[in-house]
C-alpha positions as CSV (number, residue, x, y, z in Angstrom):
1,M,-2.1,8.4,4.8
2,D,-3.7,7.9,7.9
3,S,-5.8,10.9,8.0
4,F,-7.3,10.0,4.8
5,F,-8.2,6.6,6.5
6,S,-9.7,7.0,10.1
7,R,-12.7,4.9,10.0
8,V,-12.2,2.3,7.0
9,V,-13.3,-1.1,6.5
10,V,-11.2,-3.7,4.2
11,A,-12.7,-6.5,2.6
12,V,-9.8,-8.3,1.2
13,V,-9.5,-12.4,-0.4
14,V,-5.5,-13.7,0.2
15,A,-4.0,-17.4,-1.0
16,D,-1.1,-19.4,-0.8
17,V,0.3,-17.3,1.7
18,N,1.7,-18.9,5.3
19,Q,0.7,-17.4,8.1
20,Q,3.1,-15.4,8.6
21,G,2.4,-13.5,5.8
22,I,-1.3,-13.1,6.1
23,D,-0.7,-11.7,9.5
24,K,1.3,-9.0,8.1
25,A,-0.5,-7.8,5.4
26,V,-2.8,-7.6,7.9
27,R,-0.8,-5.0,10.7
28,E,0.0,-3.3,7.9
29,L,-3.3,-2.5,7.6
30,E,-3.8,-1.4,10.6
31,Q,-0.7,0.6,10.9
32,A,-2.3,2.8,8.4
33,G,-5.7,3.5,10.4
34,V,-7.3,0.5,8.5
35,D,-10.2,-2.0,10.3
36,T,-9.1,-5.6,8.9
37,S,-11.9,-7.4,10.5
38,G,-13.2,-7.8,6.7
39,F,-10.1,-9.8,5.8
40,T,-10.7,-12.7,4.3
41,V,-8.8,-16.0,2.9
42,S,-8.9,-17.6,0.2
43,Q,-8.3,-21.6,0.2
44,T,-8.6,-22.8,-3.5
45,E,-7.6,-19.3,-5.4
46,S,-3.9,-17.4,-5.5
47,T,-3.5,-13.9,-4.4
48,P,-4.1,-11.4,-7.3
49,F,-0.4,-9.4,-7.9
50,T,0.1,-6.9,-10.4
51,F,3.6,-5.6,-11.8
52,V,4.2,-2.1,-11.9
53,A,6.9,-1.1,-15.0
54,I,6.8,2.9,-14.5
55,H,8.6,4.1,-18.0
56,G,10.6,8.1,-17.8
57,D,7.2,9.7,-17.9
58,G,5.9,8.4,-15.2
59,E,3.7,6.1,-17.0
60,R,3.6,2.5,-16.4
61,T,3.0,-1.3,-18.0
62,F,0.7,-3.8,-16.4
63,I,1.8,-7.2,-15.7
64,H,-1.6,-8.6,-14.1
65,T,-2.8,-12.2,-12.2
66,P,-6.2,-11.8,-11.1
67,G,-5.9,-14.5,-8.8
68,A,-9.5,-14.3,-5.9
69,N,-10.4,-11.9,-7.9
70,L,-11.6,-13.8,-10.9
71,S,-14.3,-15.4,-7.7
72,F,-14.9,-12.3,-4.9
73,T,-18.7,-11.9,-4.9
74,L,-20.6,-10.1,-2.9
75,A,-20.9,-13.7,-0.1
76,D,-17.3,-13.0,0.8
77,L,-18.7,-9.5,2.8
78,D,-20.3,-8.9,6.3
79,L,-22.7,-6.3,4.7
80,E,-23.8,-5.5,8.2
81,R,-20.5,-4.3,8.1
82,V,-19.6,-2.6,5.0
83,L,-22.9,-0.7,4.9
84,A,-22.2,0.8,8.6
85,A,-20.0,3.0,6.2
86,D,-20.6,6.7,5.5
87,F,-19.5,6.4,2.3
88,L,-19.5,3.4,0.1
89,L,-16.9,3.7,-2.7
90,Y,-16.8,0.4,-5.7
91,H,-13.2,1.2,-6.7
92,D,-12.3,-1.1,-9.2
93,L,-15.1,-2.0,-12.0
94,W,-14.4,-4.6,-14.6
95,V,-11.0,-6.0,-11.9
96,L,-14.0,-8.3,-10.3
97,P,-16.0,-9.7,-12.9
98,A,-18.1,-12.5,-10.8
99,F,-19.5,-9.3,-8.5
100,D,-20.0,-6.5,-11.3
101,G,-22.9,-6.2,-12.7
102,Q,-26.0,-6.5,-10.8
103,P,-24.5,-7.8,-7.2
104,A,-22.8,-4.8,-6.9
105,A,-25.4,-3.0,-8.1
106,T,-27.5,-4.8,-5.1
107,L,-24.8,-3.7,-2.7
108,L,-24.8,0.0,-3.7
109,A,-28.5,-0.1,-4.1
110,E,-29.0,-1.4,0.0
111,A,-26.2,1.1,1.0
112,Q,-28.5,4.6,-0.5
113,K,-31.6,2.7,1.9
114,R,-29.5,3.0,4.0
115,G,-27.9,6.7,3.6
116,V,-24.7,5.3,3.0
117,T,-23.3,7.6,0.0
118,T,-21.7,5.5,-2.4
119,F,-18.8,6.1,-5.2
120,L,-17.8,4.4,-8.4
121,D,-15.1,4.5,-9.6
122,E,-12.9,1.5,-12.3
123,G,-10.1,-0.4,-12.7
124,F,-10.5,-0.9,-16.8
125,G,-9.3,-4.8,-16.1
126,Y,-11.2,-6.2,-17.9
127,G,-13.1,-4.1,-19.4
128,P,-14.8,-1.4,-20.6
129,K,-17.9,-3.2,-21.4
130,R,-21.6,-1.2,-20.9
131,D,-23.4,-3.9,-19.0
132,P,-22.1,-3.8,-15.5
133,L,-21.7,-0.3,-15.9
134,E,-25.5,0.8,-16.7
135,L,-27.0,-1.6,-14.0
136,M,-24.9,0.5,-11.7
137,L,-24.7,3.5,-12.3
138,P,-28.7,4.6,-11.4
139,Y,-26.9,3.4,-7.6
140,C,-23.9,6.0,-7.3
141,D,-24.1,9.3,-5.8
142,Y,-20.3,10.0,-7.2
143,F,-18.6,8.0,-10.5
144,T,-14.8,9.1,-11.0
145,P,-14.4,6.7,-13.4
146,S,-11.6,7.9,-15.8
147,Y,-12.0,9.7,-19.6
148,D,-9.6,7.6,-21.3
149,D,-11.4,4.5,-20.3
150,L,-14.3,5.4,-21.0
151,K,-14.1,5.9,-24.4
152,G,-14.2,2.5,-25.0
153,I,-17.3,2.5,-24.5
154,F,-18.7,6.3,-25.8
155,P,-15.7,6.7,-28.6
156,G,-15.3,10.5,-30.1
157,A,-17.5,11.7,-27.2
158,S,-15.9,15.1,-25.6
159,P,-16.0,15.2,-22.0
160,E,-19.0,16.9,-21.4
161,S,-21.5,15.1,-23.7
162,M,-19.4,11.8,-22.0
163,A,-20.8,12.8,-18.5
164,A,-23.9,14.1,-19.8
165,E,-24.7,10.5,-21.1
166,L,-23.2,9.5,-17.3
167,L,-25.6,11.8,-15.9
168,A,-29.1,10.3,-18.2
169,R,-28.0,6.8,-17.3
170,G,-28.7,7.5,-13.4
171,A,-25.6,8.6,-12.2
172,K,-25.9,11.5,-9.8
173,N,-22.7,13.2,-10.0
174,V,-19.5,12.3,-12.4
175,V,-16.4,13.1,-12.8
176,L,-14.1,12.7,-15.5
177,K,-10.9,12.1,-14.1
178,M,-7.9,13.6,-16.9
179,G,-4.6,13.4,-16.5
180,R,-2.3,16.5,-17.4
181,E,-5.8,17.9,-17.3
182,G,-7.3,17.7,-14.0
183,C,-11.0,17.2,-14.4
184,L,-14.6,17.7,-15.5
185,V,-17.7,17.4,-12.7
186,A,-20.9,17.7,-13.8
187,R,-24.0,17.3,-11.7
188,D,-27.2,17.8,-13.5
189,K,-27.1,20.7,-16.4
190,D,-24.1,22.1,-14.9
191,S,-20.5,21.0,-16.0
192,H,-16.7,22.6,-15.0
193,H,-13.5,22.1,-15.7
194,V,-10.6,22.1,-12.1
195,P,-7.6,22.0,-13.5
196,A,-5.2,19.9,-12.4
197,C,-2.8,21.5,-10.1
198,S,1.0,22.1,-11.4
199,A,3.1,18.3,-10.3
200,Q,7.1,17.2,-10.7
201,V,6.2,13.6,-12.4
202,L,8.0,10.7,-11.3
203,D,5.5,7.3,-10.8
204,T,1.4,7.9,-11.7
205,T,0.5,4.4,-9.8
206,G,-2.1,5.2,-8.1
207,A,-3.0,8.2,-9.2
208,G,-6.7,7.8,-9.7
209,D,-7.0,6.1,-6.4
210,C,-5.2,9.1,-4.9
211,W,-7.3,11.8,-6.5
212,D,-10.7,9.2,-5.1
213,A,-8.9,10.0,-0.9
214,G,-8.9,13.6,-1.4
215,F,-12.3,13.2,-3.1
216,I,-14.2,10.9,0.0
217,A,-11.5,12.5,2.4
218,A,-12.7,16.8,1.3
219,L,-16.2,14.9,1.3
220,A,-16.3,14.0,4.7
221,H,-14.7,17.0,6.1
222,G,-18.1,18.9,4.4
223,E,-16.4,20.5,1.4
224,D,-18.5,20.9,-1.6
225,F,-18.1,18.8,-5.3
226,H,-16.3,21.2,-6.7
227,Q,-13.7,22.3,-4.0
228,A,-13.8,17.6,-3.2
229,A,-13.1,18.0,-6.7
230,R,-10.3,20.7,-6.5
231,V,-8.9,18.7,-2.9
232,G,-8.3,15.1,-5.4
233,N,-6.7,17.0,-8.0
234,A,-3.8,18.0,-5.0
235,C,-4.0,14.7,-3.9
236,A,-3.4,12.7,-7.1
237,A,-0.4,15.6,-7.9
238,F,1.9,14.6,-4.8
239,G,0.8,11.4,-5.3
240,I,3.3,11.2,-8.6
241,E,5.7,13.4,-6.9
242,A,6.9,9.8,-5.9
243,V,7.4,7.1,-6.5
244,G,4.7,4.2,-5.1
245,G,0.5,4.2,-4.8
246,S,0.7,6.9,-2.3
247,A,4.0,6.9,-1.0
248,G,4.3,10.8,-1.6
249,V,0.8,12.3,0.6
250,P,1.0,13.8,3.0
251,R,-1.3,15.3,6.1
252,Y,-4.9,16.1,4.5
253,E,-4.8,19.8,5.5
254,D,-1.7,19.7,3.2
255,V,-3.4,18.5,0.7
256,C,-5.9,21.0,1.4
257,R,-3.6,23.6,1.6
258,R,-1.9,22.8,-1.8
259,A,-6.0,22.4,-3.4
260,S,-5.9,26.3,-3.1
261,L,-3.1,27.7,-4.5
């Protein structure tokens, strides 16, 4: 996935590992094309850890220890470096409780003022919670959640009515990820279904993350909203055909070829 992330700045908090372990983590990120100058080491928290059990149908069970996720907040970021980006993804709403809501809204608002395109995704985590979401939505150029996750806030809502609610609360564009059903893209009063790519499911870990990567990469390459969603679907399809969060994803050009089939 190196071609997807030629200009990525990462802000990570790690702890409870020796210097050798930290150096190894930094090297692996740098090999993936990630700028690690925002790497931060906590002296007080444990490192977040998630064990993923993969079922026969590719679905998963997670056992998670939150560690430094509980205390990570705006003060841990080098804002000037983060806001120098062209695209800013706040990736894990409901996983960073000290950052969610007003602190994150402040970051996204400042990014928009500087001309940065903003994205919001959610990780369910301690959610779904309506209040932090509604504080952040007005500063999201693109909101790309799981439809199933948001049913906890909008029970019984169809994809179309849920997207309309999110747009009414301030998001400029909404994509509802719906697994094997593909996704629904919505802006203004228009919404369209984008079918999923056919895939042999092996491991769905990271499918939503791969979708985000494909979608943002396509927008960065000048594709329109709908074509970017097709690239996102194709990237997710590659991701679920291999074990691991992104091991099956090839170069951008190959993902685009699958998106056009």
